[in-house]
N, C-alpha and C positions, 0 to 999 in steps of 0.2 A: 581768328582775327578778333581783336578786342573791339567792342562797340565804341563808337566815337563819343567824345564829349562835345556837345553842340551848344554854342552860344546863340540865343534866339531872340528876335524881336519882330513885332508886326505893327502895321498901321492899318487904320480902318477907313471905310467909305463914308461913315456917318459919325455924328457926335452923339454923346450920351443923351442929351435932352431931346434929340430928334427921334429916339426910339422909346422914350417913356421912362428913362431913369436907369440907375445902376443895376437894378434887378433884371434888366433886359439887354445886357451887354452882348449876349449871343446874337442879337439882331443888328449889330453894328456893321457887319460885312467886312470881309478881308480885302483890303486894297493892295497890300504888299507885305511880304515877309522876307526875312533874311536869316540864314543860319551860317555860322562859322565853325568849322571843325577846329577845336582848340589845339589839337596835335599837329595837323597838317597845314592849317591856315586856309583850307579850301572854303570858299564862300559860295553859297547857293542863293539865288533869288527865286521868289515865288510870287505869283499873282493869284487872284481868286480861283481861276480854273486849275491851278496847281495845288489846291487845298488837300486833295487826297494824298499827293506825293509828300507834302509837308507833314501831314499827320503821320504817314508811314515812317518818314525820316525821324521824327521826334520819338515815335514809339520804338524804333530800332536803336536809338541812342542809349549809350550806357548811362549818360547823365545829360541833363539839359540845364543850362545856366541862363539867367535873364534878370531883368530889372522890372519888378512888378508883374511877372508872368503869372503868378498864382492868382492875383487879383484882377488882371486885365486880359493878357494875351490868351491864356488857357480858356477863360470863359468866352472870349470872342470865337475861338476855334470850336467850342462846343456847338456852335451853330452849324458846323459842318460835320458833325458826328464825332468829334474828338471827345474822348473820355479822359478827363484829367486824372482820374484815379489809376489809369494805366501807368502813369509816371509818378504815382504817389508813394511808391516804395521808398523806404528810407534811403537817402543818398542819391535818388534818381533825379530829383529836381532841386536846384539851388536858386532861390530867388533872393538876390542881394538886397532888394528893397525890404522884403519880408524879414530878413535877418536883422537889418537895422531897426525896423519897426519893433521887433520883439525885444531888442536891447534897449531902445529908447522910449518906446510908447508913442512915438510920433513918426509921421511919414517924412522922409528926406528925399528930395528930388535927385534924379540922376545928374542934372545940371550942377547942383550944389556939391555933391561928392566928387564929380569929375573935375570941377574947377579947383577944389581944395587939395585933391590928391594927385591929379594928373596935369594940372595947369592947362586944361582944355575946356572949351565951351561948346555946347551943342549949337549947331547952325540954325536950328528952328525948333518947332514943337509939334505936337499932334494936331493942333488946329491948322497949322500951315500945311501939314501933310494931307489933311482932308481937303483943303482948298486946292492943292495941286492935283489931287486925284480927280476932283470935279472938273478941273480944267483940262483933263486928259494927259497930265504930265506924270505918268506912271513911272517913268525912268527917274525922275527927280525924287519921287516918293521912295523908290528903291534905294537911291543913293543916300537919302537921309536915314532910312532904316538901317542900311549897312553901317553908316557912321555910328549910330547908336549901338549896334552890335559890337563894333570895334572898341568903342568907349567902355562898354560893359565888360568885354574881355580884358581890356587893360586894367580896369578897376579890380576885377577878380584876381588877376595876377598880382597887382599891387598889394591887395589885402592878404594874399597868400604869403608874400614875401615879408611884409611889414607886421602882420598879425594885428593890424588896426587900420582904420581909415578915419579921416577928419571930415568934419562938416561944420557949417556955420549955423548956429542956433538962431532963434527969432530975435535975439538981442545982438546978432552979428558977431558973437564970440566964437572963436575957433575951438572946437571940441574934438576929442579923440574917442573912438569907439573900438574896443577890442573885437576882432572877428576871427573866427576859426574856419576859414574857407579852405 
């Protein structure tokens, strides 16, 4: 059986300034995570107590796709014993955000590329997800996280078909970026 390609996202319990900065992202705490099997469409939800299962699923994947997972999601999971180098083999992790950053030299938000390529907008952001978590609305955090996973999956598929994605630059000009996803 071929290992699955998983699209992945997570949300946190805390904000970066609350743990002392970006070098302490591993202290943010896992509020919720979602994976989507790109071949079967199967979606799995995880909460903090499921961190070992999430890590096992990511390590067992043939490939993990996400948006800013190298810079954020993986470091958060390192607080639970996740070793991002396990998925560091060429081709095992595809971070769409990192791909765009390497091409452009700037960070482009998921909201920006989702709006310009898919015609969809995110329903919230990470700040709202932390607030919902603190209110005990974990199901709402999981729904938001799943939405981001589905948008990321659609963006990956779009880029694979079109071989480029569009974004709005700081001057609000529409730009194309070639991608080889």
